[in-house]
A tleap script that builds the chain and sets N, CA, C and O, in Angstrom:
source leaprc.protein.ff14SB
mol = sequence {
  NMET ASP ASP ILE ARG LYS SER GLN GLN ASP
  LEU CYS ILE LYS PHE GLY ALA PRO PHE VAL
  GLU SER PRO ALA LEU LEU LYS ILE GLY LEU
  SER ARG ASP PHE ASP ILE HIE LYS TYR PRO
  ILE ASN GLY LEU ARG HIE PRO PRO GLU GLY
  ASP THR THR GLY TRP TYR ILE TRP SER GLY
  GLU TRP SER ASP SER LEU ASP PHE PHE GLU
  PRO ARG HIE LEU TYR HIE PHE TYR SER GLN
  ASP HIE GLU LEU ILE LYS TYR LEU GLY LEU
  ALA PRO GLY TRP ARG PHE LEU PHE ALA PRO
  ASN HIE GLU ASP VAL TRP GLU ASP LEU LYS
  LEU LEU GLY CILE
}
set mol.1.N position { -11.601 -24.642 8.541 }
set mol.1.CA position { -11.549 -24.159 7.165 }
set mol.1.C position { -12.927 -24.201 6.495 }
set mol.1.O position { -13.170 -23.465 5.539 }
set mol.2.N position { -13.818 -25.046 6.985 }
set mol.2.CA position { -15.158 -25.117 6.388 }
set mol.2.C position { -15.907 -23.800 6.550 }
set mol.2.O position { -16.632 -23.382 5.647 }
set mol.3.N position { -15.734 -23.137 7.711 }
set mol.3.CA position { -16.385 -21.845 7.933 }
set mol.3.C position { -15.838 -20.791 6.972 }
set mol.3.O position { -16.585 -19.962 6.451 }
set mol.4.N position { -14.525 -20.834 6.745 }
set mol.4.CA position { -13.899 -19.884 5.818 }
set mol.4.C position { -14.443 -20.100 4.418 }
set mol.4.O position { -14.854 -19.155 3.744 }
set mol.5.N position { -14.442 -21.345 3.992 }
set mol.5.CA position { -14.934 -21.671 2.643 }
set mol.5.C position { -16.394 -21.228 2.475 }
set mol.5.O position { -16.757 -20.682 1.434 }
set mol.6.N position { -17.220 -21.457 3.482 }
set mol.6.CA position { -18.637 -21.080 3.424 }
set mol.6.C position { -18.782 -19.563 3.306 }
set mol.6.O position { -19.575 -19.078 2.500 }
set mol.7.N position { -18.018 -18.807 4.108 }
set mol.7.CA position { -18.125 -17.343 4.042 }
set mol.7.C position { -17.661 -16.824 2.678 }
set mol.7.O position { -18.214 -15.851 2.165 }
set mol.8.N position { -16.655 -17.465 2.095 }
set mol.8.CA position { -16.186 -17.073 0.762 }
set mol.8.C position { -17.217 -17.403 -0.307 }
set mol.8.O position { -17.471 -16.590 -1.196 }
set mol.9.N position { -17.805 -18.573 -0.230 }
set mol.9.CA position { -18.831 -18.950 -1.201 }
set mol.9.C position { -20.048 -18.035 -1.084 }
set mol.9.O position { -20.628 -17.644 -2.097 }
set mol.10.N position { -20.437 -17.691 0.141 }
set mol.10.CA position { -21.575 -16.793 0.346 }
set mol.10.C position { -21.317 -15.423 -0.274 }
set mol.10.O position { -22.211 -14.840 -0.889 }
set mol.11.N position { -20.102 -14.909 -0.115 }
set mol.11.CA position { -19.780 -13.611 -0.693 }
set mol.11.C position { -19.821 -13.679 -2.218 }
set mol.11.O position { -20.316 -12.756 -2.866 }
set mol.12.N position { -19.311 -14.751 -2.787 }
set mol.12.CA position { -19.341 -14.905 -4.248 }
set mol.12.C position { -20.780 -14.944 -4.762 }
set mol.12.O position { -21.095 -14.342 -5.789 }
set mol.13.N position { -21.627 -15.636 -4.063 }
set mol.13.CA position { -23.047 -15.674 -4.445 }
set mol.13.C position { -23.646 -14.271 -4.370 }
set mol.13.O position { -24.368 -13.852 -5.275 }
set mol.14.N position { -23.348 -13.549 -3.296 }
set mol.14.CA position { -23.874 -12.193 -3.101 }
set mol.14.C position { -23.534 -11.279 -4.277 }
set mol.14.O position { -24.360 -10.468 -4.695 }
set mol.15.N position { -22.310 -11.412 -4.815 }
set mol.15.CA position { -21.864 -10.515 -5.884 }
set mol.15.C position { -21.902 -11.156 -7.271 }
set mol.15.O position { -21.474 -10.543 -8.248 }
set mol.16.N position { -22.407 -12.376 -7.361 }
set mol.16.CA position { -22.501 -13.038 -8.657 }
set mol.16.C position { -21.148 -13.389 -9.243 }
set mol.16.O position { -20.971 -13.391 -10.461 }
set mol.17.N position { -20.199 -13.684 -8.376 }
set mol.17.CA position { -18.830 -13.992 -8.804 }
set mol.17.C position { -18.574 -15.487 -8.692 }
set mol.17.O position { -19.135 -16.148 -7.818 }
set mol.18.N position { -17.731 -16.030 -9.572 }
set mol.18.CA position { -17.340 -17.431 -9.420 }
set mol.18.C position { -16.482 -17.614 -8.168 }
set mol.18.O position { -15.725 -16.721 -7.785 }
set mol.19.N position { -16.608 -18.766 -7.545 }
set mol.19.CA position { -15.773 -19.117 -6.395 }
set mol.19.C position { -14.556 -19.891 -6.883 }
set mol.19.O position { -14.688 -20.879 -7.605 }
set mol.20.N position { -13.373 -19.435 -6.486 }
set mol.20.CA position { -12.121 -20.141 -6.762 }
set mol.20.C position { -11.335 -20.133 -5.457 }
set mol.20.O position { -10.933 -19.081 -4.961 }
set mol.21.N position { -11.129 -21.303 -4.925 }
set mol.21.CA position { -10.464 -21.442 -3.633 }
set mol.21.C position { -9.059 -20.847 -3.643 }
set mol.21.O position { -8.367 -20.869 -4.661 }
set mol.22.N position { -8.652 -20.316 -2.496 }
set mol.22.CA position { -7.288 -19.831 -2.265 }
set mol.22.C position { -6.674 -20.726 -1.187 }
set mol.22.O position { -6.852 -20.466 0.003 }
set mol.23.N position { -5.955 -21.776 -1.589 }
set mol.23.CA position { -5.399 -22.708 -0.611 }
set mol.23.C position { -4.408 -22.042 0.343 }
set mol.23.O position { -3.594 -21.215 -0.066 }
set mol.24.N position { -4.490 -22.412 1.603 }
set mol.24.CA position { -3.700 -21.789 2.669 }
set mol.24.C position { -2.193 -21.946 2.476 }
set mol.24.O position { -1.430 -21.113 2.966 }
set mol.25.N position { -1.749 -22.978 1.783 }
set mol.25.CA position { -0.314 -23.186 1.609 }
set mol.25.C position { 0.286 -22.348 0.476 }
set mol.25.O position { 1.505 -22.295 0.319 }
set mol.26.N position { -0.572 -21.697 -0.308 }
set mol.26.CA position { -0.075 -20.833 -1.373 }
set mol.26.C position { 0.183 -19.429 -0.831 }
set mol.26.O position { -0.122 -19.131 0.324 }
set mol.27.N position { 0.748 -18.575 -1.678 }
set mol.27.CA position { 1.142 -17.229 -1.247 }
set mol.27.C position { 0.268 -16.148 -1.854 }
set mol.27.O position { -0.363 -16.326 -2.896 }
set mol.28.N position { 0.257 -15.020 -1.157 }
set mol.28.CA position { -0.355 -13.790 -1.644 }
set mol.28.C position { 0.735 -12.723 -1.668 }
set mol.28.O position { 1.775 -12.876 -1.027 }
set mol.29.N position { 0.496 -11.650 -2.406 }
set mol.29.CA position { 1.342 -10.471 -2.327 }
set mol.29.C position { 0.669 -9.503 -1.375 }
set mol.29.O position { -0.450 -9.057 -1.627 }
set mol.30.N position { 1.342 -9.176 -0.286 }
set mol.30.CA position { 0.793 -8.287 0.733 }
set mol.30.C position { 1.692 -7.063 0.825 }
set mol.30.O position { 2.915 -7.196 0.867 }
set mol.31.N position { 1.101 -5.868 0.858 }
set mol.31.CA position { 1.937 -4.667 0.939 }
set mol.31.C position { 2.778 -4.714 2.204 }
set mol.31.O position { 2.327 -5.171 3.254 }
set mol.32.N position { 4.002 -4.235 2.084 }
set mol.32.CA position { 4.952 -4.290 3.206 }
set mol.32.C position { 4.433 -3.562 4.428 }
set mol.32.O position { 4.707 -3.972 5.556 }
set mol.33.N position { 3.684 -2.485 4.219 }
set mol.33.CA position { 3.174 -1.710 5.357 }
set mol.33.C position { 1.707 -2.034 5.662 }
set mol.33.O position { 0.993 -1.208 6.230 }
set mol.34.N position { 1.261 -3.238 5.286 }
set mol.34.CA position { -0.142 -3.598 5.465 }
set mol.34.C position { -0.553 -3.465 6.927 }
set mol.34.O position { 0.149 -3.909 7.835 }
set mol.35.N position { -1.709 -2.841 7.127 }
set mol.35.CA position { -2.284 -2.668 8.457 }
set mol.35.C position { -3.785 -2.875 8.330 }
set mol.35.O position { -4.456 -2.153 7.593 }
set mol.36.N position { -4.305 -3.846 9.037 }
set mol.36.CA position { -5.736 -4.188 8.972 }
set mol.36.C position { -6.627 -3.007 9.372 }
set mol.36.O position { -7.820 -3.000 9.070 }
set mol.37.N position { -6.051 -2.013 10.046 }
set mol.37.CA position { -6.828 -0.856 10.498 }
set mol.37.C position { -6.555 0.401 9.676 }
set mol.37.O position { -6.991 1.493 10.039 }
set mol.38.N position { -5.834 0.242 8.569 }
set mol.38.CA position { -5.534 1.372 7.684 }
set mol.38.C position { -6.383 1.214 6.418 }
set mol.38.O position { -6.232 0.243 5.675 }
set mol.39.N position { -7.262 2.166 6.189 }
set mol.39.CA position { -8.230 2.057 5.104 }
set mol.39.C position { -7.943 3.059 4.001 }
set mol.39.O position { -7.283 4.070 4.235 }
set mol.40.N position { -8.426 2.791 2.819 }
set mol.40.CA position { -9.164 1.587 2.418 }
set mol.40.C position { -8.221 0.403 2.243 }
set mol.40.O position { -7.011 0.570 2.090 }
set mol.41.N position { -8.796 -0.791 2.269 }
set mol.41.CA position { -8.058 -2.011 1.975 }
set mol.41.C position { -8.523 -2.492 0.606 }
set mol.41.O position { -9.718 -2.654 0.361 }
set mol.42.N position { -7.562 -2.715 -0.273 }
set mol.42.CA position { -7.847 -3.150 -1.641 }
set mol.42.C position { -7.254 -4.516 -1.891 }
set mol.42.O position { -6.210 -4.866 -1.339 }
set mol.43.N position { -7.921 -5.281 -2.719 }
set mol.43.CA position { -7.390 -6.560 -3.159 }
set mol.43.C position { -7.756 -6.801 -4.603 }
set mol.43.O position { -8.833 -6.418 -5.060 }
set mol.44.N position { -6.848 -7.438 -5.317 }
set mol.44.CA position { -7.133 -7.818 -6.700 }
set mol.44.C position { -6.508 -9.178 -6.950 }
set mol.44.O position { -5.496 -9.538 -6.349 }
set mol.45.N position { -7.135 -9.928 -7.852 }
set mol.45.CA position { -6.661 -11.292 -8.102 }
set mol.45.C position { -6.342 -11.506 -9.573 }
set mol.45.O position { -7.206 -11.415 -10.444 }
set mol.46.N position { -5.073 -11.791 -9.815 }
set mol.46.CA position { -4.599 -12.243 -11.119 }
set mol.46.C position { -4.751 -13.761 -11.175 }
set mol.46.O position { -5.037 -14.378 -10.149 }
set mol.47.N position { -4.570 -14.372 -12.327 }
set mol.47.CA position { -4.590 -15.837 -12.378 }
set mol.47.C position { -3.468 -16.421 -11.508 }
set mol.47.O position { -2.355 -15.895 -11.506 }
set mol.48.N position { -3.747 -17.492 -10.776 }
set mol.48.CA position { -2.697 -18.133 -9.967 }
set mol.48.C position { -1.551 -18.597 -10.855 }
set mol.48.O position { -1.748 -19.010 -11.998 }
set mol.49.N position { -0.354 -18.517 -10.299 }
set mol.49.CA position { 0.830 -18.945 -11.033 }
set mol.49.C position { 1.830 -19.535 -10.036 }
set mol.49.O position { 2.120 -18.924 -9.008 }
set mol.50.N position { 2.347 -20.708 -10.341 }
set mol.50.CA position { 3.324 -21.338 -9.449 }
set mol.50.C position { 2.725 -21.588 -8.072 }
set mol.50.O position { 1.703 -22.261 -7.943 }
set mol.51.N position { 3.370 -21.039 -7.043 }
set mol.51.CA position { 2.902 -21.256 -5.674 }
set mol.51.C position { 2.113 -20.062 -5.128 }
set mol.51.O position { 2.089 -19.819 -3.922 }
set mol.52.N position { 1.464 -19.317 -6.042 }
set mol.52.CA position { 0.694 -18.146 -5.608 }
set mol.52.C position { -0.794 -18.332 -5.888 }
set mol.52.O position { -1.196 -19.135 -6.729 }
set mol.53.N position { -1.595 -17.564 -5.155 }
set mol.53.CA position { -3.044 -17.551 -5.364 }
set mol.53.C position { -3.445 -16.539 -6.434 }
set mol.53.O position { -4.540 -16.615 -6.990 }
set mol.54.N position { -2.551 -15.593 -6.717 }
set mol.54.CA position { -2.864 -14.491 -7.615 }
set mol.54.C position { -3.317 -13.240 -6.881 }
set mol.54.O position { -3.480 -12.188 -7.499 }
set mol.55.N position { -3.525 -13.337 -5.563 }
set mol.55.CA position { -4.006 -12.200 -4.783 }
set mol.55.C position { -2.895 -11.215 -4.461 }
set mol.55.O position { -1.778 -11.599 -4.117 }
set mol.56.N position { -3.234 -9.910 -4.584 }
set mol.56.CA position { -2.400 -8.803 -4.128 }
set mol.56.C position { -3.295 -7.917 -3.274 }
set mol.56.O position { -4.357 -7.479 -3.718 }
set mol.57.N position { -2.859 -7.655 -2.045 }
set mol.57.CA position { -3.685 -6.927 -1.078 }
set mol.57.C position { -2.848 -5.807 -0.456 }
set mol.57.O position { -1.694 -6.020 -0.085 }
set mol.58.N position { -3.432 -4.622 -0.346 }
set mol.58.CA position { -2.740 -3.506 0.283 }
set mol.58.C position { -3.724 -2.650 1.065 }
set mol.58.O position { -4.928 -2.654 0.807 }
set mol.59.N position { -3.181 -1.918 2.025 }
set mol.59.CA position { -3.981 -0.983 2.814 }
set mol.59.C position { -3.453 0.426 2.576 }
set mol.59.O position { -2.264 0.634 2.335 }
set mol.60.N position { -4.358 1.375 2.648 }
set mol.60.CA position { -3.957 2.760 2.431 }
set mol.60.C position { -3.706 3.041 0.962 }
set mol.60.O position { -4.410 2.535 0.088 }
set mol.61.N position { -2.705 3.846 0.705 }
set mol.61.CA position { -2.422 4.314 -0.648 }
set mol.61.C position { -1.573 3.320 -1.440 }
set mol.61.O position { -0.724 2.624 -0.882 }
set mol.62.N position { -1.814 3.267 -2.732 }
set mol.62.CA position { -1.052 2.446 -3.674 }
set mol.62.C position { 0.329 3.067 -3.884 }
set mol.62.O position { 0.493 4.285 -3.801 }
set mol.63.N position { 1.313 2.217 -4.155 }
set mol.63.CA position { 2.647 2.690 -4.498 }
set mol.63.C position { 3.147 1.920 -5.719 }
set mol.63.O position { 2.874 0.728 -5.864 }
set mol.64.N position { 3.874 2.602 -6.589 }
set mol.64.CA position { 4.493 1.950 -7.746 }
set mol.64.C position { 5.872 1.378 -7.411 }
set mol.64.O position { 6.563 0.872 -8.296 }
set mol.65.N position { 6.268 1.452 -6.170 }
set mol.65.CA position { 7.568 0.951 -5.740 }
set mol.65.C position { 7.696 -0.541 -6.052 }
set mol.65.O position { 6.756 -1.310 -5.850 }
set mol.66.N position { 8.863 -0.937 -6.544 }
set mol.66.CA position { 9.089 -2.339 -6.905 }
set mol.66.C position { 9.006 -3.273 -5.703 }
set mol.66.O position { 8.746 -4.464 -5.871 }
set mol.67.N position { 9.220 -2.758 -4.495 }
set mol.67.CA position { 9.145 -3.607 -3.304 }
set mol.67.C position { 7.884 -3.329 -2.475 }
set mol.67.O position { 7.865 -3.578 -1.269 }
set mol.68.N position { 6.840 -2.818 -3.119 }
set mol.68.CA position { 5.585 -2.515 -2.424 }
set mol.68.C position { 4.957 -3.778 -1.832 }
set mol.68.O position { 4.419 -3.741 -0.725 }
set mol.69.N position { 5.022 -4.888 -2.559 }
set mol.69.CA position { 4.452 -6.154 -2.095 }
set mol.69.C position { 5.549 -7.109 -1.666 }
set mol.69.O position { 6.658 -7.094 -2.201 }
set mol.70.N position { 5.216 -7.936 -0.693 }
set mol.70.CA position { 6.093 -9.030 -0.306 }
set mol.70.C position { 5.262 -10.305 -0.254 }
set mol.70.O position { 4.082 -10.261 0.096 }
set mol.71.N position { 5.865 -11.443 -0.598 }
set mol.71.CA position { 5.105 -12.692 -0.579 }
set mol.71.C position { 4.867 -13.170 0.850 }
set mol.71.O position { 5.764 -13.126 1.692 }
set mol.72.N position { 3.650 -13.625 1.106 }
set mol.72.CA position { 3.294 -14.192 2.413 }
set mol.72.C position { 2.441 -15.428 2.176 }
set mol.72.O position { 1.581 -15.443 1.297 }
set mol.73.N position { 2.688 -16.460 2.968 }
set mol.73.CA position { 1.820 -17.628 2.884 }
set mol.73.C position { 0.434 -17.244 3.386 }
set mol.73.O position { 0.290 -16.530 4.378 }
set mol.74.N position { -0.555 -17.720 2.697 }
set mol.74.CA position { -1.928 -17.364 3.022 }
set mol.74.C position { -2.346 -17.869 4.394 }
set mol.74.O position { -3.226 -17.272 5.015 }
set mol.75.N position { -1.746 -18.949 4.893 }
set mol.75.CA position { -2.160 -19.457 6.202 }
set mol.75.C position { -1.908 -18.425 7.303 }
set mol.75.O position { -2.605 -18.435 8.317 }
set mol.76.N position { -0.925 -17.535 7.126 }
set mol.76.CA position { -0.723 -16.459 8.112 }
set mol.76.C position { -1.930 -15.525 8.101 }
set mol.76.O position { -2.384 -15.067 9.149 }
set mol.77.N position { -2.435 -15.255 6.923 }
set mol.77.CA position { -3.599 -14.384 6.769 }
set mol.77.C position { -4.842 -15.059 7.333 }
set mol.77.O position { -5.638 -14.423 8.025 }
set mol.78.N position { -5.011 -16.358 7.037 }
set mol.78.CA position { -6.169 -17.096 7.540 }
set mol.78.C position { -6.145 -17.233 9.057 }
set mol.78.O position { -7.202 -17.339 9.679 }
set mol.79.N position { -4.961 -17.232 9.664 }
set mol.79.CA position { -4.875 -17.412 11.116 }
set mol.79.C position { -5.337 -16.165 11.864 }
set mol.79.O position { -5.615 -16.228 13.061 }
set mol.80.N position { -5.420 -15.043 11.174 }
set mol.80.CA position { -5.937 -13.818 11.771 }
set mol.80.C position { -7.430 -13.762 11.462 }
set mol.80.O position { -7.833 -13.858 10.303 }
set mol.81.N position { -8.214 -13.613 12.461 }
set mol.81.CA position { -9.664 -13.627 12.262 }
set mol.81.C position { -10.138 -12.217 11.926 }
set mol.81.O position { -10.426 -11.426 12.824 }
set mol.82.N position { -10.218 -11.904 10.645 }
set mol.82.CA position { -10.704 -10.594 10.229 }
set mol.82.C position { -11.593 -10.730 8.999 }
set mol.82.O position { -11.674 -11.790 8.379 }
set mol.83.N position { -12.248 -9.640 8.668 }
set mol.83.CA position { -13.271 -9.652 7.626 }
set mol.83.C position { -12.751 -9.878 6.213 }
set mol.83.O position { -13.530 -10.245 5.333 }
set mol.84.N position { -11.489 -9.676 5.973 }
set mol.84.CA position { -10.961 -9.785 4.613 }
set mol.84.C position { -10.951 -11.208 4.080 }
set mol.84.O position { -10.966 -11.415 2.867 }
set mol.85.N position { -10.926 -12.164 4.948 }
set mol.85.CA position { -10.839 -13.574 4.542 }
set mol.85.C position { -11.983 -13.946 3.596 }
set mol.85.O position { -11.802 -14.753 2.683 }
set mol.86.N position { -13.150 -13.362 3.815 }
set mol.86.CA position { -14.307 -13.733 3.000 }
set mol.86.C position { -14.139 -13.370 1.528 }
set mol.86.O position { -14.816 -13.949 0.679 }
set mol.87.N position { -13.252 -12.423 1.202 }
set mol.87.CA position { -13.053 -12.007 -0.189 }
set mol.87.C position { -12.137 -12.944 -0.964 }
set mol.87.O position { -12.115 -12.895 -2.194 }
set mol.88.N position { -11.393 -13.782 -0.290 }
set mol.88.CA position { -10.329 -14.539 -0.932 }
set mol.88.C position { -10.798 -15.744 -1.728 }
set mol.88.O position { -9.974 -16.514 -2.221 }
set mol.89.N position { -12.103 -15.921 -1.862 }
set mol.89.CA position { -12.653 -16.941 -2.742 }
set mol.89.C position { -13.086 -16.369 -4.086 }
set mol.89.O position { -13.512 -17.111 -4.971 }
set mol.90.N position { -12.976 -15.047 -4.240 }
set mol.90.CA position { -13.305 -14.435 -5.528 }
set mol.90.C position { -12.339 -14.948 -6.588 }
set mol.90.O position { -11.154 -15.146 -6.319 }
set mol.91.N position { -12.846 -15.156 -7.768 }
set mol.91.CA position { -12.055 -15.716 -8.867 }
set mol.91.C position { -11.047 -14.702 -9.401 }
set mol.91.O position { -11.187 -13.502 -9.163 }
set mol.92.N position { -10.031 -15.179 -10.121 }
set mol.92.CA position { -9.149 -14.260 -10.826 }
set mol.92.C position { -9.979 -13.339 -11.724 }
set mol.92.O position { -10.965 -13.753 -12.334 }
set mol.93.N position { -9.545 -12.080 -11.783 }
set mol.93.CA position { -10.293 -11.096 -12.546 }
set mol.93.C position { -11.278 -10.315 -11.692 }
set mol.93.O position { -12.094 -9.563 -12.225 }
set mol.94.N position { -11.217 -10.479 -10.382 }
set mol.94.CA position { -12.100 -9.763 -9.459 }
set mol.94.C position { -11.288 -8.936 -8.491 }
set mol.94.O position { -10.123 -9.231 -8.222 }
set mol.95.N position { -11.918 -7.891 -7.967 }
set mol.95.CA position { -11.298 -6.961 -7.022 }
set mol.95.C position { -12.248 -6.673 -5.876 }
set mol.95.O position { -13.453 -6.905 -5.972 }
set mol.96.N position { -11.688 -6.163 -4.794 }
set mol.96.CA position { -12.525 -5.660 -3.703 }
set mol.96.C position { -11.897 -4.409 -3.105 }
set mol.96.O position { -10.687 -4.196 -3.181 }
set mol.97.N position { -12.751 -3.593 -2.511 }
set mol.97.CA position { -12.345 -2.437 -1.732 }
set mol.97.C position { -13.166 -2.494 -0.455 }
set mol.97.O position { -14.389 -2.627 -0.495 }
set mol.98.N position { -12.481 -2.393 0.678 }
set mol.98.CA position { -13.141 -2.520 1.977 }
set mol.98.C position { -12.723 -1.375 2.880 }
set mol.98.O position { -11.549 -1.011 2.942 }
set mol.99.N position { -13.696 -0.814 3.579 }
set mol.99.CA position { -13.472 0.190 4.620 }
set mol.99.C position { -14.663 0.088 5.571 }
set mol.99.O position { -15.674 -0.521 5.219 }
set mol.100.N position { -14.567 0.665 6.760 }
set mol.100.CA position { -15.714 0.612 7.662 }
set mol.100.C position { -16.972 1.148 6.969 }
set mol.100.O position { -16.958 2.229 6.380 }
set mol.101.N position { -18.022 0.398 7.048 }
set mol.101.CA position { -19.312 0.762 6.451 }
set mol.101.C position { -19.263 0.916 4.939 }
set mol.101.O position { -20.108 1.598 4.359 }
set mol.102.N position { -18.276 0.286 4.291 }
set mol.102.CA position { -18.182 0.348 2.833 }
set mol.102.C position { -17.605 -0.958 2.296 }
set mol.102.O position { -16.607 -1.472 2.801 }
set mol.103.N position { -18.251 -1.473 1.271 }
set mol.103.CA position { -17.786 -2.697 0.629 }
set mol.103.C position { -18.099 -2.584 -0.858 }
set mol.103.O position { -19.226 -2.285 -1.252 }
set mol.104.N position { -17.083 -2.828 -1.671 }
set mol.104.CA position { -17.273 -2.808 -3.118 }
set mol.104.C position { -16.540 -4.017 -3.701 }
set mol.104.O position { -15.379 -4.261 -3.375 }
set mol.105.N position { -17.213 -4.759 -4.552 }
set mol.105.CA position { -16.642 -5.936 -5.216 }
set mol.105.C position { -17.026 -5.838 -6.684 }
set mol.105.O position { -18.192 -5.621 -7.015 }
set mol.106.N position { -16.029 -5.999 -7.576 }
set mol.106.CA position { -16.337 -5.889 -8.998 }
set mol.106.C position { -15.379 -6.725 -9.826 }
set mol.106.O position { -14.275 -7.068 -9.404 }
set mol.107.N position { -15.853 -7.037 -11.025 }
set mol.107.CA position { -15.054 -7.786 -11.982 }
set mol.107.C position { -14.192 -6.804 -12.775 }
set mol.107.O position { -14.659 -5.744 -13.192 }
set mol.108.N position { -12.920 -7.177 -12.977 }
set mol.108.CA position { -11.984 -6.364 -13.748 }
set mol.108.C position { -11.194 -7.314 -14.647 }
set mol.108.O position { -10.139 -7.818 -14.263 }
set mol.109.N position { -11.714 -7.546 -15.834 }
set mol.109.CA position { -11.134 -8.541 -16.726 }
set mol.109.C position { -9.720 -8.203 -17.186 }
set mol.109.O position { -9.008 -9.081 -17.673 }
set mol.110.N position { -9.301 -6.944 -17.040 }
set mol.110.CA position { -7.914 -6.587 -17.384 }
set mol.110.C position { -6.917 -7.352 -16.522 }
set mol.110.O position { -5.777 -7.563 -16.937 }
set mol.111.N position { -7.327 -7.764 -15.344 }
set mol.111.CA position { -6.436 -8.497 -14.436 }
set mol.111.C position { -6.054 -9.866 -14.995 }
set mol.111.O position { -5.040 -10.435 -14.590 }
set mol.112.N position { -6.843 -10.394 -15.908 }
set mol.112.CA position { -6.581 -11.713 -16.467 }
set mol.112.C position { -5.471 -11.694 -17.504 }
set mol.112.O position { -4.891 -12.737 -17.807 }
set mol.113.N position { -5.166 -10.526 -18.050 }
set mol.113.CA position { -4.167 -10.424 -19.097 }
set mol.113.C position { -2.801 -9.986 -18.618 }
set mol.113.O position { -1.908 -9.748 -19.432 }
set mol.114.N position { -2.623 -9.875 -17.328 }
set mol.114.CA position { -1.346 -9.377 -16.779 }
set mol.114.C position { -0.506 -10.543 -16.311 }
set mol.114.O position { 0.604 -10.346 -15.818 }
savepdb mol mol.pdb
quit
């Protein structure tokens, strides 16, 4: 976990974002059809609540469907060695968009009021 934490802190420094840990025992909202190879991959973080990190992550196109996201424990996500893990230290109010040869990270304060 130290390597994960370091990669997350490094990314936060790179983008001037605060680091807020996402504990492995908490949950994220992951799109039901999530595929690590389906781009773009988007993530946004609301303030943590209850047993959640506040993260919502999806691949491909967004859907307004009420069952678009399903809760998943973050340790399942951490057990897969992929590039998205480094984004999960971004603080609430931050977003990312990832695709091959493309990375965008930005602050979106509207996420704090939802």
